KEMILUM-134171 format. One record per residue (C-alpha): residue number from 0; y, z, x negated. Coordinates in steps of 0.2 Angstrom, whole numbers, plus 2048, in hexadecimal, padded with zeros to 3 digits. Example, Ala and Ser with C-alpha at 12.3 -4.5 7.8 and 13.67 -1.06 7.14 Angstrom:
BEGIN
<atom><nr>0</nr><Y>7EA</Y><Z>827</Z><X>7C2</X></atom>
<atom><nr>1</nr><Y>7FB</Y><Z>824</Z><X>7BC</X></atom>
This chain:
BEGIN
<atom><nr>0</nr><Y>3BB</Y><Z>8B9</Z><X>CF5</X></atom>
<atom><nr>1</nr><Y>3AE</Y><Z>8B3</Z><X>CE7</X></atom>
<atom><nr>2</nr><Y>3B7</Y><Z>8BF</Z><X>CDB</X></atom>
<atom><nr>3</nr><Y>3B4</Y><Z>8CD</Z><X>CE8</X></atom>
<atom><nr>4</nr><Y>3A3</Y><Z>8CA</Z><X>CEB</X></atom>
<atom><nr>5</nr><Y>39E</Y><Z>8C9</Z><X>CDA</X></atom>
<atom><nr>6</nr><Y>3A7</Y><Z>8DA</Z><X>CD7</X></atom>
<atom><nr>7</nr><Y>39C</Y><Z>8E2</Z><X>CE5</X></atom>
<atom><nr>8</nr><Y>38D</Y><Z>8DA</Z><X>CDE</X></atom>
<atom><nr>9</nr><Y>38F</Y><Z>8E0</Z><X>CCC</X></atom>
<atom><nr>10</nr><Y>392</Y><Z>8F1</Z><X>CD3</X></atom>
<atom><nr>11</nr><Y>382</Y><Z>8F1</Z><X>CDC</X></atom>
<atom><nr>12</nr><Y>379</Y><Z>8EC</Z><X>CCF</X></atom>
<atom><nr>13</nr><Y>381</Y><Z>8FA</Z><X>CC3</X></atom>
<atom><nr>14</nr><Y>37C</Y><Z>905</Z><X>CD0</X></atom>
<atom><nr>15</nr><Y>36C</Y><Z>8FF</Z><X>CD5</X></atom>
<atom><nr>16</nr><Y>363</Y><Z>90E</Z><X>CD2</X></atom>
<atom><nr>17</nr><Y>36F</Y><Z>918</Z><X>CDE</X></atom>
<atom><nr>18</nr><Y>36C</Y><Z>90B</Z><X>CEA</X></atom>
<atom><nr>19</nr><Y>359</Y><Z>90C</Z><X>CEC</X></atom>
<atom><nr>20</nr><Y>35A</Y><Z>91F</Z><X>CEC</X></atom>
<atom><nr>21</nr><Y>366</Y><Z>91E</Z><X>CFA</X></atom>
<atom><nr>22</nr><Y>35A</Y><Z>910</Z><X>D04</X></atom>
<atom><nr>23</nr><Y>34B</Y><Z>919</Z><X>CFF</X></atom>
<atom><nr>24</nr><Y>352</Y><Z>929</Z><X>D07</X></atom>
<atom><nr>25</nr><Y>356</Y><Z>920</Z><X>D17</X></atom>
<atom><nr>26</nr><Y>344</Y><Z>91A</Z><X>D1A</X></atom>
<atom><nr>27</nr><Y>33D</Y><Z>92B</Z><X>D14</X></atom>
<atom><nr>28</nr><Y>348</Y><Z>931</Z><X>D22</X></atom>
<atom><nr>29</nr><Y>343</Y><Z>924</Z><X>D2E</X></atom>
<atom><nr>30</nr><Y>331</Y><Z>927</Z><X>D2B</X></atom>
<atom><nr>31</nr><Y>334</Y><Z>93B</Z><X>D2D</X></atom>
<atom><nr>32</nr><Y>33D</Y><Z>939</Z><X>D3D</X></atom>
<atom><nr>33</nr><Y>32E</Y><Z>92E</Z><X>D44</X></atom>
<atom><nr>34</nr><Y>320</Y><Z>93A</Z><X>D3C</X></atom>
<atom><nr>35</nr><Y>32A</Y><Z>949</Z><X>D45</X></atom>
<atom><nr>36</nr><Y>32B</Y><Z>941</Z><X>D55</X></atom>
<atom><nr>37</nr><Y>319</Y><Z>93A</Z><X>D56</X></atom>
<atom><nr>38</nr><Y>316</Y><Z>94D</Z><X>D50</X></atom>
<atom><nr>39</nr><Y>31F</Y><Z>953</Z><X>D5F</X></atom>
<atom><nr>40</nr><Y>317</Y><Z>947</Z><X>D6B</X></atom>
<atom><nr>41</nr><Y>306</Y><Z>94C</Z><X>D65</X></atom>
<atom><nr>42</nr><Y>30A</Y><Z>95E</Z><X>D67</X></atom>
<atom><nr>43</nr><Y>310</Y><Z>95A</Z><X>D79</X></atom>
<atom><nr>44</nr><Y>2FF</Y><Z>952</Z><X>D7E</X></atom>
<atom><nr>45</nr><Y>2F4</Y><Z>95F</Z><X>D77</X></atom>
<atom><nr>46</nr><Y>2FF</Y><Z>96E</Z><X>D7F</X></atom>
<atom><nr>47</nr><Y>2FE</Y><Z>964</Z><X>D90</X></atom>
<atom><nr>48</nr><Y>2EB</Y><Z>962</Z><X>D90</X></atom>
<atom><nr>49</nr><Y>2E9</Y><Z>975</Z><X>D8C</X></atom>
<atom><nr>50</nr><Y>2F4</Y><Z>979</Z><X>D99</X></atom>
<atom><nr>51</nr><Y>2EC</Y><Z>96F</Z><X>DA5</X></atom>
<atom><nr>52</nr><Y>2DC</Y><Z>976</Z><X>DA2</X></atom>
<atom><nr>53</nr><Y>2E4</Y><Z>988</Z><X>DA3</X></atom>
<atom><nr>54</nr><Y>2EB</Y><Z>984</Z><X>DB3</X></atom>
<atom><nr>55</nr><Y>2DD</Y><Z>97E</Z><X>DBC</X></atom>
<atom><nr>56</nr><Y>2D4</Y><Z>98E</Z><X>DB7</X></atom>
<atom><nr>57</nr><Y>2E2</Y><Z>998</Z><X>DBC</X></atom>
<atom><nr>58</nr><Y>2E3</Y><Z>98E</Z><X>DCC</X></atom>
<atom><nr>59</nr><Y>2D0</Y><Z>992</Z><X>DCF</X></atom>
<atom><nr>60</nr><Y>2D2</Y><Z>9A4</Z><X>DCD</X></atom>
<atom><nr>61</nr><Y>2E2</Y><Z>9A6</Z><X>DD8</X></atom>
<atom><nr>62</nr><Y>2D7</Y><Z>99D</Z><X>DE5</X></atom>
<atom><nr>63</nr><Y>2CB</Y><Z>9A8</Z><X>DE5</X></atom>
<atom><nr>64</nr><Y>2D6</Y><Z>9B6</Z><X>DE4</X></atom>
<atom><nr>65</nr><Y>2DF</Y><Z>9AF</Z><X>DF4</X></atom>
<atom><nr>66</nr><Y>2CE</Y><Z>9AB</Z><X>DFE</X></atom>
<atom><nr>67</nr><Y>2C6</Y><Z>9BC</Z><X>DFA</X></atom>
<atom><nr>68</nr><Y>2D4</Y><Z>9C8</Z><X>DF9</X></atom>
<atom><nr>69</nr><Y>2C9</Y><Z>9D8</Z><X>DFF</X></atom>
<atom><nr>70</nr><Y>2BA</Y><Z>9D6</Z><X>DF5</X></atom>
<atom><nr>71</nr><Y>2B9</Y><Z>9C9</Z><X>DE7</X></atom>
<atom><nr>72</nr><Y>2C3</Y><Z>9D4</Z><X>DDA</X></atom>
<atom><nr>73</nr><Y>2B8</Y><Z>9E4</Z><X>DDE</X></atom>
<atom><nr>74</nr><Y>2AF</Y><Z>9E9</Z><X>DCF</X></atom>
<atom><nr>75</nr><Y>29D</Y><Z>9E6</Z><X>DD8</X></atom>
<atom><nr>76</nr><Y>2A0</Y><Z>9D5</Z><X>DDE</X></atom>
<atom><nr>77</nr><Y>293</Y><Z>9C9</Z><X>DD8</X></atom>
<atom><nr>78</nr><Y>2A2</Y><Z>9BB</Z><X>DD3</X></atom>
<atom><nr>79</nr><Y>2AC</Y><Z>9C8</Z><X>DC8</X></atom>
<atom><nr>80</nr><Y>2A3</Y><Z>9C5</Z><X>DB8</X></atom>
<atom><nr>81</nr><Y>2A6</Y><Z>9B1</Z><X>DB8</X></atom>
<atom><nr>82</nr><Y>2B8</Y><Z>9B4</Z><X>DBF</X></atom>
<atom><nr>83</nr><Y>2BD</Y><Z>9BF</Z><X>DB2</X></atom>
<atom><nr>84</nr><Y>2B6</Y><Z>9B2</Z><X>DA5</X></atom>
<atom><nr>85</nr><Y>2C0</Y><Z>9A5</Z><X>DAB</X></atom>
<atom><nr>86</nr><Y>2D1</Y><Z>9AF</Z><X>DAC</X></atom>
<atom><nr>87</nr><Y>2CE</Y><Z>9B6</Z><X>D9A</X></atom>
<atom><nr>88</nr><Y>2CD</Y><Z>9A3</Z><X>D95</X></atom>
<atom><nr>89</nr><Y>2DE</Y><Z>9A0</Z><X>D9E</X></atom>
<atom><nr>90</nr><Y>2E6</Y><Z>9AF</Z><X>D97</X></atom>
<atom><nr>91</nr><Y>2E1</Y><Z>9AA</Z><X>D85</X></atom>
<atom><nr>92</nr><Y>2E6</Y><Z>997</Z><X>D89</X></atom>
<atom><nr>93</nr><Y>2F7</Y><Z>99E</Z><X>D8E</X></atom>
<atom><nr>94</nr><Y>2F9</Y><Z>9A8</Z><X>D7F</X></atom>
<atom><nr>95</nr><Y>2F7</Y><Z>999</Z><X>D75</X></atom>
<atom><nr>96</nr><Y>302</Y><Z>98F</Z><X>D7D</X></atom>
<atom><nr>97</nr><Y>311</Y><Z>99C</Z><X>D7C</X></atom>
<atom><nr>98</nr><Y>30F</Y><Z>99E</Z><X>D6C</X></atom>
<atom><nr>99</nr><Y>309</Y><Z>98F</Z><X>D62</X></atom>
<atom><nr>100</nr><Y>310</Y><Z>981</Z><X>D6E</X></atom>
<atom><nr>101</nr><Y>321</Y><Z>98B</Z><X>D73</X></atom>
<atom><nr>102</nr><Y>32B</Y><Z>97B</Z><X>D6F</X></atom>
<atom><nr>103</nr><Y>322</Y><Z>971</Z><X>D7D</X></atom>
<atom><nr>104</nr><Y>323</Y><Z>96E</Z><X>D90</X></atom>
<atom><nr>105</nr><Y>313</Y><Z>975</Z><X>D93</X></atom>
<atom><nr>106</nr><Y>317</Y><Z>984</Z><X>D87</X></atom>
<atom><nr>107</nr><Y>325</Y><Z>988</Z><X>D91</X></atom>
<atom><nr>108</nr><Y>31B</Y><Z>986</Z><X>DA3</X></atom>
<atom><nr>109</nr><Y>30F</Y><Z>992</Z><X>D9B</X></atom>
<atom><nr>110</nr><Y>31D</Y><Z>9A0</Z><X>D98</X></atom>
<atom><nr>111</nr><Y>320</Y><Z>9A0</Z><X>DAB</X></atom>
<atom><nr>112</nr><Y>30D</Y><Z>99F</Z><X>DAE</X></atom>
<atom><nr>113</nr><Y>30B</Y><Z>9AF</Z><X>DA4</X></atom>
<atom><nr>114</nr><Y>318</Y><Z>9B7</Z><X>DB1</X></atom>
<atom><nr>115</nr><Y>30D</Y><Z>9B2</Z><X>DBF</X></atom>
<atom><nr>116</nr><Y>2FE</Y><Z>9BB</Z><X>DB6</X></atom>
<atom><nr>117</nr><Y>307</Y><Z>9CC</Z><X>DB8</X></atom>
<atom><nr>118</nr><Y>307</Y><Z>9CA</Z><X>DCB</X></atom>
<atom><nr>119</nr><Y>2F4</Y><Z>9CC</Z><X>DCB</X></atom>
<atom><nr>120</nr><Y>2F1</Y><Z>9DD</Z><X>DC7</X></atom>
<atom><nr>121</nr><Y>2E1</Y><Z>9DF</Z><X>DD2</X></atom>
<atom><nr>122</nr><Y>2DA</Y><Z>9D2</Z><X>DC5</X></atom>
<atom><nr>123</nr><Y>2E2</Y><Z>9D9</Z><X>DB5</X></atom>
<atom><nr>124</nr><Y>2DA</Y><Z>9EA</Z><X>DB9</X></atom>
<atom><nr>125</nr><Y>2C9</Y><Z>9E2</Z><X>DB7</X></atom>
<atom><nr>126</nr><Y>2CB</Y><Z>9DB</Z><X>DA4</X></atom>
<atom><nr>127</nr><Y>2C3</Y><Z>9E4</Z><X>D97</X></atom>
<atom><nr>128</nr><Y>2CD</Y><Z>9DF</Z><X>D8B</X></atom>
<atom><nr>129</nr><Y>2DF</Y><Z>9E3</Z><X>D90</X></atom>
<atom><nr>130</nr><Y>2E7</Y><Z>9DC</Z><X>D7E</X></atom>
<atom><nr>131</nr><Y>2F0</Y><Z>9CD</Z><X>D86</X></atom>
<atom><nr>132</nr><Y>2F6</Y><Z>9D4</Z><X>D97</X></atom>
<atom><nr>133</nr><Y>2FD</Y><Z>9E2</Z><X>D8D</X></atom>
<atom><nr>134</nr><Y>306</Y><Z>9D5</Z><X>D81</X></atom>
<atom><nr>135</nr><Y>30D</Y><Z>9CB</Z><X>D90</X></atom>
<atom><nr>136</nr><Y>314</Y><Z>9D9</Z><X>D98</X></atom>
<atom><nr>137</nr><Y>31F</Y><Z>9DC</Z><X>D87</X></atom>
<atom><nr>138</nr><Y>331</Y><Z>9D9</Z><X>D8A</X></atom>
<atom><nr>139</nr><Y>331</Y><Z>9D1</Z><X>D78</X></atom>
<atom><nr>140</nr><Y>321</Y><Z>9C5</Z><X>D7D</X></atom>
<atom><nr>141</nr><Y>32B</Y><Z>9B6</Z><X>D82</X></atom>
<atom><nr>142</nr><Y>338</Y><Z>9B7</Z><X>D75</X></atom>
<atom><nr>143</nr><Y>32D</Y><Z>9AA</Z><X>D6B</X></atom>
<atom><nr>144</nr><Y>331</Y><Z>99C</Z><X>D79</X></atom>
<atom><nr>145</nr><Y>344</Y><Z>9A1</Z><X>D78</X></atom>
<atom><nr>146</nr><Y>344</Y><Z>9A0</Z><X>D66</X></atom>
<atom><nr>147</nr><Y>33A</Y><Z>990</Z><X>D64</X></atom>
<atom><nr>148</nr><Y>341</Y><Z>986</Z><X>D73</X></atom>
<atom><nr>149</nr><Y>351</Y><Z>98F</Z><X>D7A</X></atom>
<atom><nr>150</nr><Y>353</Y><Z>97F</Z><X>D84</X></atom>
<atom><nr>151</nr><Y>346</Y><Z>984</Z><X>D91</X></atom>
<atom><nr>152</nr><Y>34E</Y><Z>996</Z><X>D92</X></atom>
<atom><nr>153</nr><Y>359</Y><Z>995</Z><X>D9F</X></atom>
<atom><nr>154</nr><Y>34F</Y><Z>98D</Z><X>DAC</X></atom>
<atom><nr>155</nr><Y>341</Y><Z>999</Z><X>DA5</X></atom>
<atom><nr>156</nr><Y>34B</Y><Z>9A8</Z><X>DA9</X></atom>
<atom><nr>157</nr><Y>351</Y><Z>9A2</Z><X>DBB</X></atom>
<atom><nr>158</nr><Y>33E</Y><Z>99E</Z><X>DC0</X></atom>
<atom><nr>159</nr><Y>339</Y><Z>9B1</Z><X>DB8</X></atom>
<atom><nr>160</nr><Y>347</Y><Z>9B8</Z><X>DC4</X></atom>
<atom><nr>161</nr><Y>33F</Y><Z>9AD</Z><X>DD0</X></atom>
<atom><nr>162</nr><Y>32E</Y><Z>9B3</Z><X>DD0</X></atom>
<atom><nr>163</nr><Y>335</Y><Z>9C5</Z><X>DCF</X></atom>
<atom><nr>164</nr><Y>340</Y><Z>9C2</Z><X>DDF</X></atom>
<atom><nr>165</nr><Y>32E</Y><Z>9BC</Z><X>DE7</X></atom>
<atom><nr>166</nr><Y>325</Y><Z>9CC</Z><X>DE2</X></atom>
<atom><nr>167</nr><Y>333</Y><Z>9D6</Z><X>DEB</X></atom>
<atom><nr>168</nr><Y>330</Y><Z>9CB</Z><X>DFB</X></atom>
<atom><nr>169</nr><Y>341</Y><Z>9C4</Z><X>DF9</X></atom>
<atom><nr>170</nr><Y>340</Y><Z>9B2</Z><X>DFA</X></atom>
<atom><nr>171</nr><Y>352</Y><Z>9AE</Z><X>DFE</X></atom>
<atom><nr>172</nr><Y>356</Y><Z>9B2</Z><X>DED</X></atom>
<atom><nr>173</nr><Y>346</Y><Z>9AC</Z><X>DE5</X></atom>
<atom><nr>174</nr><Y>34D</Y><Z>99B</Z><X>DEC</X></atom>
<atom><nr>175</nr><Y>35F</Y><Z>99E</Z><X>DE4</X></atom>
<atom><nr>176</nr><Y>356</Y><Z>9A1</Z><X>DD4</X></atom>
<atom><nr>177</nr><Y>34B</Y><Z>992</Z><X>DD5</X></atom>
<atom><nr>178</nr><Y>359</Y><Z>985</Z><X>DD9</X></atom>
<atom><nr>179</nr><Y>364</Y><Z>98D</Z><X>DCA</X></atom>
<atom><nr>180</nr><Y>354</Y><Z>988</Z><X>DC0</X></atom>
<atom><nr>181</nr><Y>352</Y><Z>976</Z><X>DC8</X></atom>
<atom><nr>182</nr><Y>365</Y><Z>977</Z><X>DC3</X></atom>
<atom><nr>183</nr><Y>364</Y><Z>97C</Z><X>DB1</X></atom>
<atom><nr>184</nr><Y>354</Y><Z>971</Z><X>DAC</X></atom>
<atom><nr>185</nr><Y>35D</Y><Z>963</Z><X>DA7</X></atom>
<atom><nr>186</nr><Y>350</Y><Z>959</Z><X>DA0</X></atom>
<atom><nr>187</nr><Y>344</Y><Z>95D</Z><X>DAE</X></atom>
<atom><nr>188</nr><Y>338</Y><Z>964</Z><X>DA3</X></atom>
<atom><nr>189</nr><Y>334</Y><Z>972</Z><X>DAE</X></atom>
<atom><nr>190</nr><Y>339</Y><Z>96A</Z><X>DBF</X></atom>
<atom><nr>191</nr><Y>328</Y><Z>968</Z><X>DC8</X></atom>
<atom><nr>192</nr><Y>324</Y><Z>979</Z><X>DC7</X></atom>
<atom><nr>193</nr><Y>335</Y><Z>97E</Z><X>DCB</X></atom>
<atom><nr>194</nr><Y>334</Y><Z>973</Z><X>DDB</X></atom>
<atom><nr>195</nr><Y>322</Y><Z>979</Z><X>DDF</X></atom>
<atom><nr>196</nr><Y>32C</Y><Z>98A</Z><X>DE1</X></atom>
<atom><nr>197</nr><Y>339</Y><Z>986</Z><X>DE9</X></atom>
<atom><nr>198</nr><Y>32E</Y><Z>97C</Z><X>DF7</X></atom>
<atom><nr>199</nr><Y>322</Y><Z>98C</Z><X>DF8</X></atom>
<atom><nr>200</nr><Y>331</Y><Z>997</Z><X>DFC</X></atom>
<atom><nr>201</nr><Y>337</Y><Z>98D</Z><X>E0A</X></atom>
<atom><nr>202</nr><Y>325</Y><Z>98C</Z><X>E11</X></atom>
<atom><nr>203</nr><Y>326</Y><Z>9A0</Z><X>E10</X></atom>
<atom><nr>204</nr><Y>336</Y><Z>99F</Z><X>E1A</X></atom>
<atom><nr>205</nr><Y>330</Y><Z>992</Z><X>E27</X></atom>
<atom><nr>206</nr><Y>33B</Y><Z>986</Z><X>E22</X></atom>
<atom><nr>207</nr><Y>32D</Y><Z>978</Z><X>E24</X></atom>
<atom><nr>208</nr><Y>339</Y><Z>968</Z><X>E21</X></atom>
<atom><nr>209</nr><Y>33F</Y><Z>96F</Z><X>E11</X></atom>
<atom><nr>210</nr><Y>32F</Y><Z>974</Z><X>E0A</X></atom>
<atom><nr>211</nr><Y>328</Y><Z>963</Z><X>E10</X></atom>
<atom><nr>212</nr><Y>335</Y><Z>95B</Z><X>E06</X></atom>
<atom><nr>213</nr><Y>335</Y><Z>964</Z><X>DF6</X></atom>
<atom><nr>214</nr><Y>321</Y><Z>962</Z><X>DF7</X></atom>
<atom><nr>215</nr><Y>323</Y><Z>94F</Z><X>DF8</X></atom>
<atom><nr>216</nr><Y>32D</Y><Z>94F</Z><X>DE9</X></atom>
<atom><nr>217</nr><Y>320</Y><Z>954</Z><X>DDE</X></atom>
<atom><nr>218</nr><Y>317</Y><Z>943</Z><X>DE3</X></atom>
<atom><nr>219</nr><Y>326</Y><Z>937</Z><X>DE2</X></atom>
<atom><nr>220</nr><Y>32E</Y><Z>93F</Z><X>DD3</X></atom>
<atom><nr>221</nr><Y>31F</Y><Z>947</Z><X>DC9</X></atom>
<atom><nr>222</nr><Y>30F</Y><Z>93E</Z><X>DCE</X></atom>
<atom><nr>223</nr><Y>308</Y><Z>944</Z><X>DBD</X></atom>
<atom><nr>224</nr><Y>30D</Y><Z>956</Z><X>DC0</X></atom>
<atom><nr>225</nr><Y>2FC</Y><Z>963</Z><X>DC0</X></atom>
<atom><nr>226</nr><Y>304</Y><Z>969</Z><X>DD0</X></atom>
<atom><nr>227</nr><Y>302</Y><Z>958</Z><X>DD9</X></atom>
<atom><nr>228</nr><Y>2F2</Y><Z>95C</Z><X>DE4</X></atom>
<atom><nr>229</nr><Y>2F9</Y><Z>96D</Z><X>DE9</X></atom>
<atom><nr>230</nr><Y>309</Y><Z>965</Z><X>DEF</X></atom>
<atom><nr>231</nr><Y>300</Y><Z>955</Z><X>DF9</X></atom>
<atom><nr>232</nr><Y>2F7</Y><Z>962</Z><X>E01</X></atom>
<atom><nr>233</nr><Y>304</Y><Z>96E</Z><X>E04</X></atom>
<atom><nr>234</nr><Y>30E</Y><Z>960</Z><X>E0A</X></atom>
<atom><nr>235</nr><Y>300</Y><Z>958</Z><X>E16</X></atom>
<atom><nr>236</nr><Y>2FC</Y><Z>969</Z><X>E1E</X></atom>
<atom><nr>237</nr><Y>30F</Y><Z>96E</Z><X>E23</X></atom>
<atom><nr>238</nr><Y>311</Y><Z>95B</Z><X>E29</X></atom>
<atom><nr>239</nr><Y>301</Y><Z>95E</Z><X>E36</X></atom>
<atom><nr>240</nr><Y>30A</Y><Z>96E</Z><X>E39</X></atom>
<atom><nr>241</nr><Y>319</Y><Z>966</Z><X>E3F</X></atom>
<atom><nr>242</nr><Y>311</Y><Z>95A</Z><X>E49</X></atom>
<atom><nr>243</nr><Y>308</Y><Z>966</Z><X>E54</X></atom>
<atom><nr>244</nr><Y>317</Y><Z>970</Z><X>E56</X></atom>
<atom><nr>245</nr><Y>320</Y><Z>961</Z><X>E5D</X></atom>
<atom><nr>246</nr><Y>312</Y><Z>95D</Z><X>E68</X></atom>
<atom><nr>247</nr><Y>312</Y><Z>970</Z><X>E6E</X></atom>
<atom><nr>248</nr><Y>324</Y><Z>970</Z><X>E72</X></atom>
<atom><nr>249</nr><Y>323</Y><Z>95F</Z><X>E7A</X></atom>
<atom><nr>250</nr><Y>314</Y><Z>965</Z><X>E86</X></atom>
<atom><nr>251</nr><Y>31E</Y><Z>976</Z><X>E8A</X></atom>
<atom><nr>252</nr><Y>32D</Y><Z>96C</Z><X>E8E</X></atom>
<atom><nr>253</nr><Y>323</Y><Z>95F</Z><X>E9A</X></atom>
<atom><nr>254</nr><Y>31A</Y><Z>96E</Z><X>EA3</X></atom>
<atom><nr>255</nr><Y>32B</Y><Z>976</Z><X>EA5</X></atom>
<atom><nr>256</nr><Y>332</Y><Z>967</Z><X>EAE</X></atom>
């Protein structure tokens, strides 16, 4: 036994340079892996901050559009210049996220938001510079997402199909696509956005209980989601409407009796 140990030590000594090189390589690889991991985390944080900012601006613009559908975006309306500036900032942010942060969760969400932007023709036509809108409409624009982060692509495609189905007023098909997207999103990178979309379509189809169920999932499963305030508000309003309907039905039954 002693002889074997001595032989082993002798071999190590004779080949100490090789041993040191191997050990050095392992250490360098460990440092490299740690560095890449930290770089990925930093990139995710940067993208998240940018996306949150873009989403808040986009939400503001869409709210204005829904609040004043017939006059807010008339070319002579006094609020148009401010809204257009805000909307331009959204487009620039989305372009940066899709092109430079394609491998992040927020980059993938931005690819979906780009599709939503296309559903605002009344607003898009007011832009003096159509460069980004034209770029977004190009068939190969989102190739950067597919190439840099293919794991997102299946869920993103189903989300885009769902958005297109909603444009066609086919909410049943939209639900099918969104539910498929949720199934494909194995790592739950996009699930909060997908859940919001499912809830929205159940709401449109007057399936209030299912809509409340899915809106409530955001609060319980994704409390840090940018969609939290929207989901909580919608769940509360639908719950109140449900209670009112129950009271009305009860009163109607009592009167008949």
